C-alpha positions in Angstrom: 8.2 -96.0 -32.9 9.6 -98.6 -35.3 7.0 -97.7 -37.9 8.0 -94.1 -37.6 11.7 -94.9 -38.1 10.8 -97.1 -41.1 8.7 -94.4 -42.7 11.5 -91.8 -42.1 14.0 -94.1 -43.7 11.8 -94.7 -46.7 11.2 -90.9 -47.1 14.9 -90.3 -46.9 15.6 -92.9 -49.6 12.9 -91.5 -51.9 14.3 -87.9 -51.4 17.8 -89.1 -52.2 16.6 -90.8 -55.4 14.6 -87.7 -56.5 17.7 -85.6 -55.9 19.8 -87.9 -58.0 17.3 -87.9 -60.8 16.8 -84.1 -61.0 19.3 -81.2 -60.6 19.4 -77.5 -61.1 22.6 -75.5 -61.3 23.2 -71.8 -60.9 26.2 -70.5 -62.8 27.6 -67.3 -64.3 30.5 -65.0 -65.2 31.5 -61.5 -64.2 34.1 -59.7 -66.2 35.2 -56.1 -65.8 38.2 -54.1 -66.9 39.5 -50.8 -68.2 39.8 -50.2 -71.9 41.0 -47.4 -74.2 40.4 -47.1 -78.0 41.5 -44.5 -80.4 39.3 -41.5 -80.2 37.7 -42.4 -76.9 38.4 -41.9 -73.3 39.4 -44.7 -70.9 36.2 -46.5 -69.7 35.1 -49.5 -67.7 34.8 -52.3 -70.2 34.4 -56.1 -70.5 36.3 -58.7 -72.4 33.6 -61.3 -72.1 29.8 -61.3 -71.7 28.5 -61.1 -68.1 25.9 -63.7 -67.4 23.7 -65.3 -64.8 22.4 -68.7 -65.8 20.1 -71.5 -64.6 20.3 -75.0 -66.1 18.9 -78.3 -65.1 18.2 -81.9 -66.0 15.6 -84.5 -65.0 16.2 -88.2 -65.5 13.1 -89.6 -67.2 14.4 -93.2 -67.4 15.5 -95.4 -70.3 18.4 -92.9 -71.1 16.0 -90.0 -71.7 16.5 -86.7 -69.9 14.5 -83.4 -69.8 16.8 -80.4 -69.9 16.4 -76.6 -69.7 18.7 -73.5 -69.6 18.0 -69.8 -69.0 20.7 -67.2 -69.3 20.4 -63.5 -68.3 23.1 -61.1 -69.5 24.0 -57.9 -67.7 26.6 -55.1 -67.5 29.0 -55.4 -64.6 29.8 -51.7 -64.5 26.2 -50.5 -64.0 24.3 -53.6 -62.9 21.8 -53.1 -65.7 20.6 -55.7 -68.2 22.8 -55.8 -71.3 22.4 -52.8 -73.7 20.5 -50.8 -71.1 17.6 -53.3 -71.1 17.1 -53.2 -74.9 17.7 -57.0 -75.1 15.4 -59.8 -73.8 15.6 -60.7 -70.1 17.0 -64.1 -71.1 19.3 -62.7 -73.8 21.8 -65.5 -73.7 19.3 -68.3 -74.2 16.0 -69.7 -73.0 15.6 -73.3 -74.1 13.9 -76.5 -73.0 14.2 -79.9 -74.6 15.0 -83.6 -74.4 18.3 -85.5 -74.6 18.8 -89.2 -75.3 20.5 -91.7 -77.6 19.1 -89.7 -80.6 21.0 -86.6 -79.5 19.6 -83.3 -78.1 16.5 -81.4 -79.2 15.7 -78.0 -77.7 13.2 -75.2 -78.4 13.4 -71.5 -77.7 16.2 -69.0 -78.2 19.9 -69.5 -78.5 23.0 -69.3 -80.6 22.6 -70.7 -84.1 24.5 -73.9 -85.1 27.1 -71.8 -87.0 27.6 -69.1 -84.4 28.0 -71.8 -81.6 30.4 -73.9 -83.7 32.6 -71.1 -85.0 33.8 -69.9 -81.6 36.0 -73.0 -81.2 38.1 -71.7 -84.2 38.6 -68.1 -83.0 41.6 -67.2 -80.7 39.4 -65.3 -78.2 36.9 -68.2 -78.1 34.1 -65.9 -79.3 34.4 -63.3 -76.5 33.2 -59.9 -77.7 36.3 -57.9 -76.8 37.4 -55.4 -79.5 40.7 -57.5 -79.6 38.7 -60.5 -80.7 37.5 -61.5 -84.2 34.1 -63.2 -83.6 31.7 -60.3 -83.9 33.1 -59.1 -87.3 35.8 -61.1 -89.2 34.8 -64.6 -88.1 31.3 -64.0 -89.4 32.3 -61.9 -92.4 30.2 -59.0 -91.3 27.1 -61.3 -91.3 24.2 -61.2 -88.8 22.0 -64.2 -88.0 19.0 -62.2 -86.9 18.6 -58.9 -88.9 14.9 -58.8 -88.3 15.2 -58.5 -84.5 14.4 -55.3 -82.5 16.9 -52.5 -82.5 19.7 -53.1 -80.0 19.1 -56.9 -79.8 22.0 -59.4 -80.1 22.0 -60.7 -83.7 23.9 -64.0 -83.5 20.9 -66.0 -82.2 17.6 -67.3 -83.5 14.4 -66.8 -81.5 11.3 -69.0 -82.0 13.6 -71.9 -83.1 14.3 -75.6 -82.9 17.8 -76.7 -82.1 19.3 -80.2 -82.7 22.7 -81.7 -81.8 23.4 -85.2 -82.9 25.4 -87.7 -80.8 29.1 -87.6 -81.5 29.9 -90.6 -83.7 33.6 -91.4 -84.5 34.4 -87.7 -83.7 31.7 -86.3 -86.0 28.7 -84.3 -84.8 25.8 -82.7 -86.8 24.1 -79.5 -85.5 21.1 -77.7 -86.9 18.9 -74.7 -86.0 15.6 -73.8 -87.8 13.6 -70.7 -86.9 9.9 -70.2 -87.4 8.7 -67.6 -90.0 7.6 -65.2 -87.2 7.8 -61.4 -87.1 9.9 -60.2 -84.2 9.2 -56.4 -84.1 12.1 -55.3 -86.3 12.4 -51.6 -87.2 11.7 -50.6 -90.8 14.8 -50.0 -92.9 14.6 -47.4 -95.6 15.8 -48.1 -99.1 19.1 -46.4 -100.0 21.1 -45.9 -103.1 24.8 -46.3 -103.9 26.9 -43.4 -102.9 30.5 -42.8 -104.1 31.9 -42.5 -100.6 29.4 -43.4 -97.8 27.4 -46.3 -99.2 29.1 -48.9 -101.4 26.1 -51.0 -102.3 22.7 -49.4 -101.5 19.9 -51.6 -100.1 16.3 -52.5 -100.6 13.4 -51.4 -98.3 12.5 -53.6 -95.4 9.1 -53.0 -93.7 8.8 -53.0 -89.9 7.8 -56.1 -88.0 8.1 -58.2 -91.2 8.1 -62.0 -91.1 10.9 -63.8 -93.0 10.0 -64.9 -96.5 11.3 -68.4 -95.6 12.5 -70.2 -92.5 16.0 -69.0 -91.4 18.2 -72.0 -90.7 21.8 -72.9 -89.8 23.7 -76.2 -90.0 27.2 -77.3 -89.1 29.3 -80.4 -89.0 32.2 -80.7 -86.6 35.0 -83.3 -86.2 37.3 -83.6 -83.2 40.1 -86.0 -82.4 43.2 -85.7 -80.3 45.3 -82.9 -81.7 42.9 -81.9 -84.6 39.5 -80.4 -85.1 37.5 -79.1 -88.1 34.1 -77.6 -88.9 32.0 -76.6 -91.9 28.8 -74.5 -91.6 26.1 -72.9 -93.7 23.4 -70.4 -92.7 20.6 -68.4 -94.2 19.0 -65.5 -92.2 15.6 -63.8 -92.3 16.7 -61.5 -95.1 18.0 -64.4 -97.2 21.6 -63.5 -96.7 23.7 -66.7 -96.9 27.0 -67.5 -95.2 29.3 -70.5 -95.4 32.3 -71.1 -93.2 35.1 -73.7 -92.8 37.7 -74.0 -90.1 40.3 -76.2 -88.6 42.7 -76.3 -85.7 45.8 -78.4 -84.9 47.8 -79.0 -81.7 51.4 -79.6 -82.9 52.3 -79.8 -79.2 49.9 -80.1 -76.3 50.4 -76.4 -75.2 49.8 -74.9 -78.7 46.6 -74.7 -80.7 46.8 -73.1 -84.2 43.5 -72.3 -85.9 42.2 -71.0 -89.3 38.7 -70.1 -90.4 37.5 -68.9 -93.8 34.1 -67.3 -94.4 32.0 -65.9 -97.3 28.7 -64.0 -97.1 26.2 -63.4 -100.0 23.7 -60.6 -99.3 22.2 -60.0 -102.8 18.6 -60.2 -101.5 19.1 -57.0 -99.3 22.0 -55.2 -101.0 21.7 -53.9 -104.6 25.4 -54.2 -105.7 28.7 -55.3 -104.0 26.8 -58.1 -102.3 29.7 -60.4 -101.3 32.0 -60.3 -98.3 35.0 -62.7 -97.7 37.1 -63.0 -94.6 39.6 -65.2 -92.9 41.2 -65.4 -89.4 44.4 -67.1 -88.4 45.0 -67.5 -84.7 46.8 -69.3 -82.0 46.6 -70.1 -78.2 49.7 -71.0 -76.3 49.6 -72.2 -72.7 52.6 -71.0 -70.7 52.6 -72.2 -67.0 49.5 -70.6 -65.4 48.9 -68.3 -68.4 47.7 -68.3 -71.9 48.9 -66.2 -74.9 46.3 -65.4 -77.5 47.2 -64.1 -80.9 45.4 -63.5 -84.2 45.4 -61.8 -87.6 42.5 -61.6 -90.0 41.1 -59.8 -93.0 37.6 -59.0 -94.3 37.1 -58.0 -97.9 33.6 -56.6 -98.7 32.9 -55.9 -102.4 33.6 -52.3 -103.2 35.0 -51.4 -99.8 38.6 -51.3 -98.6 39.8 -54.3 -96.7 39.5 -54.6 -92.9 42.8 -55.8 -91.4 43.2 -56.7 -87.7 46.1 -57.9 -85.6 45.6 -58.7 -81.9 47.5 -60.1 -78.9 46.2 -61.1 -75.5 47.4 -62.7 -72.3 45.5 -64.5 -69.5 47.0 -65.3 -66.1 45.1 -67.8 -64.0 44.9 -66.8 -60.3 42.8 -69.9 -59.7 40.6 -72.4 -61.6 37.8 -69.8 -61.7 39.6 -66.4 -61.8 42.1 -64.9 -64.2 43.4 -61.5 -65.1 44.0 -60.5 -68.7 45.5 -57.9 -71.0 44.6 -57.3 -74.7 46.0 -55.0 -77.5 44.8 -54.7 -81.1 45.3 -52.7 -84.2 42.4 -52.6 -86.7 42.3 -50.9 -90.1 38.8 -50.6 -91.6 36.8 -48.4 -93.9 36.2 -44.9 -92.6 32.6 -44.1 -91.6 32.8 -41.0 -93.8 34.5 -42.6 -96.8 34.5 -46.3 -97.5 37.4 -45.9 -100.0 39.8 -44.8 -97.2 41.1 -46.8 -94.2 40.8 -45.6 -90.7 42.9 -47.1 -87.9 41.7 -48.0 -84.4 44.1 -49.1 -81.7 42.8 -50.7 -78.5 44.2 -51.7 -75.2 42.4 -53.3 -72.3 43.1 -55.0 -68.9 40.7 -56.7 -66.5 39.6 -59.6 -64.4 37.3 -62.4 -65.2 35.6 -64.7 -62.6 33.4 -67.8 -63.2 30.9 -68.9 -60.5 
């Protein structure tokens, strides 16, 4: 009897140790609302991406950990995978790696160093709502993965290595390098400049083509109480290049003011008018249980009328995990039928967001 009790106690101790050394977390978000844009009917929309994720760590000893993260993205209004299943199952990310005193190294698919860093300097924190700036102005119309299949999200690298350094005196270095692998892209026909519908023209891109050189992305961030800054540079599979700088200040604890400036050079794909510049000025202001979001930005492609966007949003926290929100925006951009003429789109949306 005593031996059985001792064995049971030892088994319990080992089980507790194993549990402390290895953990897996299930997490996610669900976001749904109603939105109305100029020229469209009211529809069930989302302000943020809906995701279901799994992440875990295993303590390997001597300060070394094994880590992994898998993230599924879905549409809350239909229950289908994002973009009607056109995107990968683990669209958000699928990465495994090691973490230690040297920093963090991961392999797989995820946001590039630039795309991940820049969301901290955008007033909607990178959420893809039409009121936000991340998917257009904050990236100067740039795409990180132009050689991915049609419908795929293009702010990530697949077949890549990701590195994040330790934070030293507030500074951190981040890098992403993708392999020169074909990823089943659709062929893009060559086009010529047109006086109204095509400002630049472009070169032919064959289907399922491998990048001529490794796509890569690097960023450096600095953070201290009341101030943060970033600088980033990225080159994609079509040799388009983007640089970006940004900064934020907190003049008072409740207020964060941010500015980012971007420039894209796309001369390897476009024939003329190859540059695009943009900037976004934004602010977040905490008021009691709520947050006010505000921003204004411009994007100036060569040979195309400017894009100008002003947006205002409000979050009201019902709990630590749930909030309701409202967004409005006004965006003037080149018309789809004549890039010399501006077309105005107004948007209004309301909804609820829950983290689990």
